[in-house]
C-alpha positions, 0 to 999 in steps of 0.5 A: 395092171391089176396085181390082185390077179397075179401070185407068185410060186411059194418060196421056201428058201428065207434068203431067196425071200429076203433077197426078194424084198431087198430088190422091191425096196430097191425100186419102191425107194428109188434106191438101188445102192442104199437098200441092204440085208441086215446080217445073218441068221444068229446075229443080232438084227433087233427085227430087221432083216432088211433096211434102206433109205428113201432116196427123195425124203431120206426116211429109214425103211426097214422090214422084217421077213418071215417064212412060217411055211409053204405059201405062208411068207410075210413081210 
């Protein structure tokens, strides 16, 4: 299936967006229990919102998520 033809509805809530990225990383890294959100708004996060380890090669992976306006989320 070609994913270029699919589009998600805009996500306005940053917590919902971070949770979606966390869930995607869980599948991508095949590590359901080892991917987590990093702190909460206002806490020192060193620009990492979601992190975990790849279950195959044990590399650390981190993501920074931004909601910059409706339909302009990026990670």
